[in-house]
N, C-alpha and C positions, 0 to 999 in steps of 0.2 A: 368530627368526633368528640374533640374536649367542650366543645359545645351542650350536644345534644346529651352529655352525664350531668349537667349544668342544669340541665332544665327535667334530666330526668329528676334529679336531687330534690329540685327544685318541690317540682310539681308531690315529692312524696313527703315533703317538710310543711308542704300545702294539705295533703294529708292528713298527715299527725295533727297538724292543728285545728280540723275542723271536727274531726274525730275526736277529740278531747273536750270539742262548744258543742256536740251531739249528746256527751252523752253526761248525765248529771254527774254532778260529785257528790260522796255521800258527804253525811255529816255526824260529827259527834256527838252522842249526850255524855254529858256528862256534869254530876253537880256533888256540891256539897253536902245536901241533904238527903245523898243517896249512895247506895255501899255501891253501887256500878254503871258500870259504862256501857252504852254498842254504838251500835253505827245507824244513824237512817240513810238511804238508799237516794229516798230524790229528798231534795227542800217542801214535798209537796207532803210533805207530812209537820203536823202544825201538832204541838201542845197545848191539849186542854186542862190539864190537873197535872197541875208543877208540883215537887217534892218542897215538904218544908220538914221546919222541925218536930212535927208533932205527927206527920204522916209520909211519910217515903213516897209513897206512889206517885205513880208518875200516868200519867194517860196522853197518847196523844190516836188525831185522828187523818187519814189518808181525804186528801179536798173536803170532803165530807161524812158524814159518823159510818153511812148507809153503806159508804163503798169499804170501808176499812176502818173500825177501830181498836185500835192498843188498848188494854191495862195493865199492867204491871204492879204485879203481890207478892209478894215473902208469906212465905209459908213454915212454921216454927213448926218441925214432925217427929215423930215419937225415934230412938235414936237406932239408924238402919231400916228407919222403916222403907217397905218396900216402895218403888215407886206407882210398881200397879196399884197398892191400896192408898194412895194420894189421889189418885187421878179417879180408881172409883168416891171415895167420898164426895170429891168436883162435880161427876157426873149424877152423884142422888140430887142436888140441885139445880140440876139441869134439868133432869125428867120432868117436873112441870113447864115447860116452855112448851106452847103448840106449838103440835106437831112433829115431836122431840126423835128423830132417829139415830141415834149414833151408828159411827164411823169408825173407820178401822182406825186402830195404833199402829207409829211405827216409830222405831228406832232413830237416834239422831244424836246428831255429832255433834260439836260447835267447839266454845271456847270450855263450852261446857256441855257435861253426855245429858242427857232425856230422854224421852218420850214426849212426839208428837200426835195428839188425840185429837181426831176430823174429828163431827157433829154436822148434821141440820135442824132446821125448826124456821117454823112460822112469826113474820111479826108486819101485824097489817096488812094481808093477803101475798106478800110477797117469800118468795123463798129465799130462808138465808144460813150459815153456816158459820160457823168453830175452827177453830183452828190454835189449840190450846197447847204450848212447850213448857213441858214438864221439864228443870235444869234443875241436876243438883249442884248445888253448892258444896256445900260437907256433912258427912252425916245427920246432923239435926235442919238440915237447910234445904227448903227446893223456894226457887222463883218457879215462877207461873207469867206466861204473855201468852195474856189471852187475846187472839184476834178477831173480833165476827166483822160479819157485809152479806150487805144479800153475796149471794150463792156464785155466782158468774162475775161481780166485782170480786170478790175474796180469790176465787180461782186465776182472775189473772194477774194479782198482786201476791203467789206460793212465791214468785222466785226473794218479792224484798221482806217477803215475813219469815224465809228462811233467813235469810241474810241477816235480817236485826235476830234469829235466833240465835244462826255459828257465831255474830260478834259481841254477842252477850257477855260482860265477863265478873269478877267480880271486882274492885278495887283492889290495886298492893297495899299491905299495910305502908 
């Protein structure tokens, strides 16, 4: 009896150890030149634009730029501006993309609340998608997490884009 429970306990320990090695560990983004932090769910996300003292913008790609591209931008808006108006302003810039088709907007809640705006377009004859997270930091600040990529690829990593959006937060003062 004692041998079987020891064997079962050993098997459980191996299973937990194996499971921990199979699932990738998230990496926290934090930089002294940015006022926000967030988690990257996989090491496939590679930084392509690093924030600096003159530009707080950050960009990442997931394996390849067409698989997933992330740009983070800080928008200063009028006091208590409605997110729908901010999205409409951003959408006006997107309307000139070849094959542009607007998609659904959905409420989103993570560490910051906001709205996700989806759309599709065509680049080099390939169907592309965009998934923009508009996250309100305060009355005059909205952060936009702009994800773009091949439609099938972006859809397959939506759980990762959602995780990045959910973990996005302003650094504590």
